[in-house]
Kinemage of the C-alpha trace (Angstrom):
@kinemage 1
@onewidth
@group {chain A} dominant
@subgroup {mainchain}
@vectorlist {calphas} color= white
{ca met a 1} P 109.783 80.981 81.664
{ca lys a 2} L 110.425 79.820 85.035
{ca val a 3} L 112.001 82.911 86.996
{ca lys a 4} L 113.291 83.110 90.654
{ca thr a 5} L 112.271 86.203 92.365
{ca arg a 6} L 113.603 87.766 95.687
{ca tyr a 7} L 110.302 88.466 97.142
{ca tyr a 8} L 107.768 86.075 95.166
{ca gly a 9} L 109.492 82.770 94.854
{ca glu a 10} L 109.720 81.226 91.620
{ca ile a 11} L 107.002 82.261 88.870
{ca asp a 12} L 105.946 81.801 85.685
{ca leu a 13} L 106.836 84.847 83.267
{ca asp a 14} L 106.005 85.431 79.810
{ca asp a 15} L 108.736 86.111 77.709
{ca ser a 16} L 106.651 89.354 76.416
{ca lys a 17} L 107.213 90.769 79.838
{ca val a 18} L 111.195 90.818 79.877
{ca ile a 19} L 112.566 94.273 79.403
{ca thr a 20} L 116.054 94.540 78.073
{ca phe a 21} L 118.345 96.991 79.178
{ca glu a 22} L 121.099 96.770 76.697
{ca lys a 23} L 124.028 98.598 78.823
{ca gly a 24} L 122.239 97.396 82.181
{ca leu a 25} L 121.106 99.615 85.237
{ca phe a 26} L 123.506 101.953 86.875
{ca gly a 27} L 125.837 99.613 89.324
{ca phe a 28} L 124.233 96.610 87.958
{ca glu a 29} L 125.526 96.715 84.211
{ca glu a 30} L 125.988 92.758 83.869
{ca tyr a 31} L 122.363 92.299 84.215
{ca thr a 32} L 120.366 93.129 81.438
{ca lys a 33} L 117.095 91.321 81.563
{ca tyr a 34} L 114.434 92.641 83.950
{ca ala a 35} L 110.704 92.118 84.687
{ca leu a 36} L 108.435 94.622 86.263
{ca met a 37} L 106.686 92.943 89.317
{ca tyr a 38} L 103.957 93.786 91.937
{ca asp a 39} L 101.375 92.348 94.249
{ca ser a 40} L 98.896 90.789 91.813
{ca glu a 41} L 96.703 89.613 94.633
{ca thr a 42} L 94.536 92.404 94.321
{ca gly a 43} L 94.716 92.566 90.467
{ca glu a 44} L 95.500 96.215 90.662
{ca ser a 45} L 99.009 97.578 90.024
{ca thr a 46} L 100.416 99.163 93.277
{ca ala a 47} L 102.583 102.654 93.318
{ca ile a 48} L 105.628 100.856 94.343
{ca lys a 49} L 106.868 98.110 92.090
{ca trp a 50} L 109.993 95.819 92.060
{ca leu a 51} L 112.143 96.047 88.887
{ca gln a 52} L 113.260 92.270 89.251
{ca ser a 53} L 116.036 91.377 87.297
{ca val a 54} L 115.604 87.645 85.592
{ca glu a 55} L 119.162 86.639 85.608
{ca glu a 56} L 119.952 87.456 89.270
{ca pro a 57} L 117.168 86.267 91.816
{ca gly a 58} L 118.301 88.491 94.619
{ca leu a 59} L 118.541 91.406 92.407
{ca ala a 60} L 115.216 93.447 92.955
{ca leu a 61} L 114.911 97.183 93.034
{ca pro a 62} L 111.717 98.955 94.545
{ca val a 63} L 110.627 101.724 91.978
{ca ile a 64} L 107.777 104.281 91.478
{ca ile a 65} L 106.357 106.562 88.994
{ca pro a 66} L 108.206 110.038 89.791
{ca thr a 67} L 104.901 111.961 88.998
{ca leu a 68} L 103.237 110.354 91.998
{ca val a 69} L 105.613 112.117 94.366
{ca lys a 70} L 106.830 115.103 92.137
{ca pro a 71} L 103.861 115.815 89.734
{ca asp a 72} L 105.923 118.447 87.599
{ca tyr a 73} L 108.732 115.656 87.147
{ca asp a 74} L 109.931 116.284 83.526
{ca pro a 75} L 113.611 114.784 83.178
{ca ile a 76} L 116.001 116.598 80.748
{ca val a 77} L 118.041 114.191 78.613
{ca glu a 78} L 120.797 114.561 76.135
{ca asp a 79} L 119.674 114.151 72.637
{ca gly a 80} L 119.671 110.665 71.066
{ca val a 81} L 120.130 109.143 74.478
{ca leu a 82} L 116.420 107.474 74.176
{ca asp a 83} L 117.292 106.226 70.353
{ca val a 84} L 118.044 102.673 72.000
{ca leu a 85} L 114.430 102.354 72.860
{ca gly a 86} L 113.459 102.007 69.341
{ca asp a 87} L 110.462 104.255 67.971
{ca trp a 88} L 108.983 105.645 71.002
{ca asn a 89} L 106.540 108.717 71.983
{ca glu a 90} L 104.694 109.811 74.990
{ca asn a 91} L 102.196 107.082 74.767
{ca asn a 92} L 104.552 104.026 74.897
{ca ile a 93} L 107.195 105.373 77.360
{ca ser a 94} L 106.896 104.561 81.143
{ca val a 95} L 109.423 106.381 83.607
{ca leu a 96} L 110.185 105.012 86.561
{ca val a 97} L 112.569 105.926 89.716
{ca thr a 98} L 114.479 103.679 92.088
{ca met a 99} L 113.720 103.904 95.749
{ca thr a 100} L 115.859 103.660 98.712
{ca val a 101} L 113.765 102.030 101.549
{ca pro a 102} L 115.894 102.222 104.950
{ca ser a 103} L 114.812 100.491 108.270
{ca asp a 104} L 113.684 104.092 109.106
{ca leu a 105} L 110.695 104.670 106.769
{ca lys a 106} L 110.799 108.320 107.309
{ca ala a 107} L 114.366 108.583 105.416
{ca met a 108} L 112.768 106.892 102.242
{ca thr a 109} L 114.099 108.554 99.229
{ca thr a 110} L 113.941 108.213 95.490
{ca asn a 111} L 116.582 108.706 92.734
{ca met a 112} L 115.271 111.609 90.767
{ca lys a 113} L 118.456 112.179 88.926
{ca ala a 114} L 118.853 108.849 87.263
{ca pro a 115} L 115.252 107.873 86.002
{ca ile a 116} L 114.588 104.356 84.026
{ca ile a 117} L 112.778 104.890 80.780
{ca ile a 118} L 110.822 102.064 79.359
{ca asn a 119} L 109.240 101.877 75.667
{ca thr a 120} L 106.380 99.448 76.572
{ca glu a 121} L 105.992 98.314 73.244
{ca ser a 122} L 109.353 97.213 72.154
{ca met a 123} L 110.342 96.345 75.892
{ca lys a 124} L 113.630 98.143 75.869
{ca gly a 125} L 115.061 100.205 78.669
{ca ile a 126} L 117.524 102.593 79.668
{ca gln a 127} L 118.633 104.395 82.890
{ca val a 128} L 119.656 107.766 82.066
{ca val a 129} L 121.223 110.767 83.870
{ca ala a 130} L 118.620 113.669 83.833
{ca glu a 131} L 120.171 117.214 83.108
{ca asn a 132} L 117.861 118.824 85.255
{ca pro a 133} L 120.420 120.853 88.209
{ca asp a 134} L 117.351 120.700 90.453
{ca tyr a 135} L 116.844 116.699 90.577
{ca glu a 136} L 118.328 114.979 93.793
{ca ile a 137} L 119.729 111.869 94.018
{ca lys a 138} L 118.268 111.315 97.241
{ca phe a 139} L 114.662 112.924 97.088
{ca lys a 140} L 112.796 112.482 100.488
{ca ile a 141} L 109.316 111.100 99.751
{ca tyr a 142} L 107.983 109.560 103.106
{ca asp a 143} L 106.017 112.729 104.037
{ca ile a 144} L 104.623 113.043 100.588
{ca leu a 145} L 103.532 109.188 100.300
{ca glu a 146} L 101.742 109.836 103.755
{ca ala a 147} L 100.024 112.695 102.496
{ca ala a 148} L 98.648 110.984 99.736
{ca arg a 149} L 97.585 107.887 101.546
{ca ala a 150} L 95.853 110.249 104.187
{ca gly a 151} L 94.180 111.789 101.155
{ca lys a 152} L 93.193 108.512 99.749
{ca glu a 153} L 91.450 107.435 103.055
{ca glu a 154} L 89.480 110.527 103.503
{ca asn a 155} L 87.834 109.963 100.057
């Protein structure tokens, strides 16, 4: 299918790459179909990806794997919440968190309180509220990403 995107123009997207969020995402409940995008010119996945709405070209949220910025990230969710994902286990689940990237990059944050959980086999997703009391809605990550980047450059 042809999909108009915010950052990549119009692309051909295989139907199997569409992730369905039955209840949408927080604040965007009316949009239920998304695709995960990254700069494919290198052929490698990147740390920061875009969760692009298939239904609304202007809706693309930057997302990151939370363990890249908080290695011990382990959200606690209410029993039964993940049932909408179908049969899932630790091998077919992908967890992402949304990012806020303001003009002052040093103020960049992730929302650790509301992870996005995707079953990579059923291609169903849900955004949940983690019950962990210490997870922040605005977890600052600039210094963490800079330290990781500096570490890679040294190797």
